[in-house]
C-alpha positions as CSV (number, residue, x, y, z in Angstrom):
1,M,293.9,18.3,30.7
2,K,292.2,19.4,27.5
3,R,290.1,16.2,27.4
4,I,289.0,16.8,31.0
5,L,288.2,20.5,30.4
6,L,286.3,19.5,27.2
7,F,284.4,16.9,29.2
8,L,283.5,19.3,32.0
9,A,282.3,21.9,29.5
10,T,280.3,19.4,27.6
11,N,278.7,17.9,30.7
12,V,277.8,21.4,32.0
13,A,276.3,22.3,28.6
14,V,274.2,19.0,28.6
15,L,272.9,19.6,32.1
16,A,272.1,23.2,31.1
17,V,270.2,22.2,28.0
18,L,268.2,19.7,30.0
19,A,267.2,22.3,32.5
20,V,266.3,24.8,29.9
21,A,264.3,22.2,27.9
22,M,262.4,21.2,31.1
23,R,261.4,24.8,31.6
24,V,260.6,25.7,28.0
25,F,258.3,22.7,27.6
26,G,256.7,23.3,31.0
27,L,257.7,19.9,32.3
28,E,259.3,21.1,35.4
29,G,256.2,23.2,36.4
30,Y,253.9,20.3,35.5
31,L,255.8,17.8,37.6
32,N,255.8,20.2,40.6
33,E,252.0,20.5,40.3
34,Q,251.8,16.7,40.4
35,G,253.6,16.4,43.6
36,G,257.0,17.6,42.8
37,I,260.4,16.2,41.8
38,D,263.6,18.2,42.4
39,L,265.2,18.1,38.9
40,T,268.5,19.6,40.1
41,Q,268.9,17.0,42.8
42,L,267.9,14.3,40.3
43,L,270.5,15.5,37.8
44,I,273.2,15.6,40.5
45,F,272.3,12.2,41.7
46,S,272.3,10.8,38.2
47,A,275.7,12.3,37.4
48,I,277.3,11.0,40.6
49,I,276.0,7.5,40.0
50,G,276.6,7.6,36.2
51,F,280.2,8.8,36.4
52,S,281.4,7.0,39.6
53,G,281.4,3.6,38.1
54,S,283.1,4.8,34.9
55,F,285.9,6.6,36.7
56,I,286.5,3.8,39.2
57,S,286.7,1.4,36.2
58,L,289.1,3.7,34.4
59,A,291.3,4.1,37.5
60,A,291.5,0.3,38.0
61,S,291.6,-0.6,34.3
62,K,295.2,-1.8,34.2
63,M,294.8,-3.9,37.3
64,I,291.5,-5.4,36.1
65,A,293.0,-6.1,32.7
66,K,296.0,-8.0,34.2
67,W,293.7,-9.9,36.5
68,T,291.0,-10.9,34.0
69,T,293.4,-12.0,31.3
70,K,296.2,-13.2,33.6
71,A,298.6,-11.1,31.6
72,R,302.2,-11.3,32.5
73,V,304.0,-7.9,32.4
74,I,307.5,-8.1,30.8
75,E,309.6,-6.6,33.6
76,Q,312.8,-7.9,32.2
77,P,312.8,-9.6,28.7
78,S,313.7,-13.3,29.1
79,N,314.1,-14.1,25.4
80,S,314.5,-12.4,22.0
81,T,310.7,-12.2,21.3
82,E,310.0,-10.4,24.5
83,A,313.0,-8.0,23.9
84,W,311.7,-7.3,20.5
85,L,308.1,-6.6,21.8
86,V,309.4,-4.1,24.3
87,S,311.5,-2.4,21.7
88,A,308.7,-2.2,19.2
89,V,306.3,-0.7,21.7
90,Q,308.9,1.8,22.8
91,N,309.5,2.8,19.1
92,H,305.8,3.4,18.5
93,A,305.3,5.2,21.8
94,T,308.2,7.6,20.9
95,K,306.6,8.3,17.6
96,A,303.2,8.9,19.3
97,G,304.7,11.2,21.9
98,I,303.6,9.2,24.9
99,A,305.3,7.5,27.9
100,M,306.4,3.9,27.5
101,P,303.4,1.6,28.2
102,E,303.8,-1.6,30.2
103,V,304.0,-4.5,27.8
104,A,302.4,-7.8,28.7
105,I,301.6,-11.2,27.2
106,F,298.4,-13.2,28.0
107,E,297.6,-16.8,27.2
108,S,295.0,-17.2,24.4
109,P,295.0,-19.2,21.2
110,Q,293.1,-16.4,19.4
111,P,295.3,-13.7,17.8
112,N,294.4,-10.6,19.7
113,A,295.8,-7.6,21.6
114,F,294.5,-4.7,23.7
115,A,295.5,-1.5,25.3
116,T,294.1,0.0,28.4
117,G,295.1,2.4,31.2
118,P,293.8,5.5,33.0
119,R,296.0,8.0,31.1
120,R,298.1,8.3,27.9
121,N,301.2,8.2,30.0
122,N,300.1,5.3,32.3
123,S,299.0,2.5,30.0
124,L,299.3,-1.2,29.2
125,V,299.7,-2.9,25.8
126,A,299.1,-6.7,25.9
127,V,299.3,-9.3,23.1
128,S,298.1,-12.9,23.1
129,T,300.2,-15.9,22.7
130,G,298.1,-16.8,19.7
131,L,299.0,-13.5,18.0
132,L,302.7,-14.2,18.5
133,Q,302.4,-17.7,17.1
134,N,300.2,-16.9,14.1
135,M,301.5,-13.6,12.8
136,G,304.7,-12.4,11.2
137,Q,306.9,-9.8,12.8
138,N,305.8,-7.0,10.5
139,E,302.1,-7.9,11.2
140,I,302.7,-8.0,15.0
141,D,304.5,-4.6,14.7
142,A,301.4,-3.2,13.1
143,V,299.1,-4.6,15.8
144,L,301.3,-3.0,18.5
145,A,301.2,0.3,16.6
146,H,297.4,0.1,16.4
147,E,297.3,-0.4,20.2
148,V,299.7,2.4,20.9
149,A,297.5,4.6,18.7
150,H,294.6,3.8,20.9
151,V,296.6,5.1,23.9
152,A,297.8,8.2,22.1
153,N,294.3,9.0,20.9
154,G,293.1,8.9,24.5
155,D,290.5,6.3,23.6
156,M,290.3,4.7,27.1
157,V,289.5,8.1,28.7
158,T,287.1,9.2,25.9
159,M,285.1,5.9,26.1
160,T,284.9,6.2,29.8
161,L,283.6,9.8,29.7
162,L,281.1,8.9,27.0
163,Q,279.8,6.0,29.1
164,G,279.5,8.3,32.1
165,V,277.4,10.8,30.2
166,L,275.2,8.1,28.8
167,N,274.8,6.5,32.3
168,T,273.7,9.9,33.6
169,F,271.0,10.3,30.9
170,V,269.8,6.7,31.5
171,I,269.4,7.2,35.2
172,F,267.9,10.7,34.9
173,V,265.4,9.8,32.2
174,S,264.4,6.5,33.7
175,R,263.6,8.1,37.1
176,L,261.7,10.8,35.3
177,V,259.6,8.3,33.4
178,G,259.0,6.4,36.6
179,F,257.8,9.5,38.4
180,F,255.5,10.4,35.6
181,V,253.8,7.0,35.5
182,D,253.6,6.8,39.3
183,R,252.3,10.3,40.0
184,V,250.5,11.3,36.8
185,L,249.1,8.1,35.3
186,L,248.6,6.0,38.4
187,K,247.6,9.1,40.5
188,N,249.8,8.0,43.5
189,D,250.3,10.9,45.9
190,R,251.9,9.0,48.8
191,G,255.6,8.8,48.2
192,Y,257.0,6.5,45.5
193,G,254.8,3.5,44.7
194,P,255.5,0.3,42.9
195,G,254.7,2.0,39.6
196,F,257.7,4.2,40.0
197,F,260.2,1.4,40.8
198,I,258.9,-1.0,38.2
199,T,258.6,1.7,35.4
200,S,262.1,3.1,36.3
201,L,263.6,-0.3,36.1
202,V,262.1,-1.2,32.8
203,A,263.0,2.3,31.4
204,Q,266.6,1.9,32.6
205,I,267.0,-1.4,30.9
206,L,265.6,-0.2,27.6
207,L,267.6,3.0,27.7
208,G,270.7,1.1,28.8
209,I,270.4,-1.0,25.6
210,L,270.2,2.1,23.5
211,A,273.2,3.6,25.3
212,S,275.2,0.4,24.6
213,M,274.4,0.8,20.9
214,I,275.7,4.4,21.0
215,V,278.9,3.3,22.9
216,A,279.5,0.5,20.4
217,W,279.0,2.9,17.4
218,F,281.5,5.3,18.9
219,S,284.0,2.5,19.6
220,R,283.8,1.5,15.9
221,Q,284.7,5.0,14.8
222,R,287.7,5.1,17.2
223,E,288.8,1.8,15.7
224,Y,289.2,3.3,12.2
225,R,291.3,6.1,13.8
226,A,293.5,3.6,15.6
227,D,294.0,1.7,12.3
228,A,295.1,5.0,10.7
229,G,297.5,5.5,13.6
230,G,298.9,2.0,13.2
231,A,299.4,2.6,9.5
232,E,301.3,5.8,10.3
233,Y,303.6,4.3,12.9
234,S,304.2,0.9,11.2
235,G,303.3,1.4,7.6
236,R,300.0,1.0,5.8
237,G,301.1,-2.3,4.1
238,N,301.9,-3.9,7.5
239,M,298.6,-2.7,9.0
240,V,296.5,-4.0,6.1
241,A,298.4,-7.3,6.2
242,A,297.7,-7.7,9.9
243,L,294.0,-7.1,9.4
244,E,294.0,-9.6,6.5
245,R,295.6,-12.2,8.7
246,L,293.0,-11.5,11.4
247,K,290.3,-11.8,8.8
248,G,291.6,-15.2,7.7
249,G,291.4,-16.6,11.2
250,Q,288.4,-14.7,12.6
251,A,286.9,-16.3,15.7
252,P,284.6,-15.1,18.5
253,N,286.2,-12.5,20.7
254,Q,287.7,-14.2,23.8
255,L,288.6,-11.0,25.7
256,P,286.7,-10.1,28.8
257,E,283.7,-7.9,27.9
258,A,285.2,-4.8,29.6
259,L,288.2,-5.0,27.3
260,Q,286.6,-5.9,24.0
261,A,286.4,-2.3,22.8
262,F,290.2,-2.0,23.1
263,G,291.1,-5.3,21.4
264,I,292.4,-5.5,17.9
265,N,290.0,-8.2,16.9
266,G,286.4,-7.6,17.8
267,G,285.0,-10.8,16.2
268,K,282.6,-11.1,13.3
269,P,279.4,-9.1,13.6
270,S,276.1,-10.4,12.1
271,G,272.5,-9.1,12.0
272,F,271.1,-7.1,14.9
273,R,274.2,-8.1,17.0
274,A,276.3,-5.9,14.7
275,L,274.8,-2.8,16.4
276,F,276.5,-3.9,19.7
277,M,279.9,-4.8,18.2
278,S,282.9,-2.7,19.4
279,H,284.7,-3.2,16.1
280,P,283.7,-2.6,12.4
281,P,283.9,-5.6,10.0
282,L,287.5,-6.3,9.1
283,E,286.6,-5.9,5.4
284,D,285.5,-2.3,6.1
285,R,288.6,-1.5,8.1
286,I,290.8,-2.9,5.3
287,A,288.9,-0.9,2.7
288,A,289.2,2.3,4.8
289,L,293.0,1.9,5.0
290,Q,293.4,1.1,1.3
291,N,291.3,4.2,0.3
292,R,293.0,6.5,2.8
293,P,295.1,9.2,1.0
294,V,298.9,8.6,1.3
């Protein structure tokens, strides 16, 4: 509830600041003189579009995750490994103060894991077969703790809200740019011409790229926090060892794009592409844990 209230307050504040800025700089009056654009309706339209996709994705996140990774939920453990996985997740969930997540296994040779779900008390933690085959029990325990920390920190909801806010700005500003070019520069006074639609589309693409960079940066910061949570629940030595093991067998991320921000292994960033990576370099994550006060 606190996260939702904070989001609502933040969103209202953002919209208010935009409205005030438009008036202070005279943009609203100038646009009205050029043929008019209802900024309030545009903001409402942008917010509806911007948040609808994010909230729908969040609500369906567990279902989508199971479908895209073909993850098999452990309803009743069929062997000692599955029993241990369920027990370990339960142990970490108890420490984190959240309801027991669903536990699943998905087929992938790459060591990886992810957490998703619409709420802290309605989540899914899944691990790959490659992780189970290539890591020791203490390292797997740390990975599970890391994913439970993502859930406890509310990262799925936070990332969704951030994406919704950015979507709103992208839609709002791109339409505003399109209107300015169409009405002011091209002097079109008969509805919305090609200049509006073309310019809006180009602006939306460019702003969308910038928004993706912001989301990726925020995701990297949340990853450090989840590492700290994993160290708290499973032990710093186990968490560092798990990251070292991932570093030794680093490969391109094979999780679906929508789940990459919540996986344990984000792949190895390089050059400009690093700005769009959902995870920091493993070397940086290891150093952050080792330098963290006990």
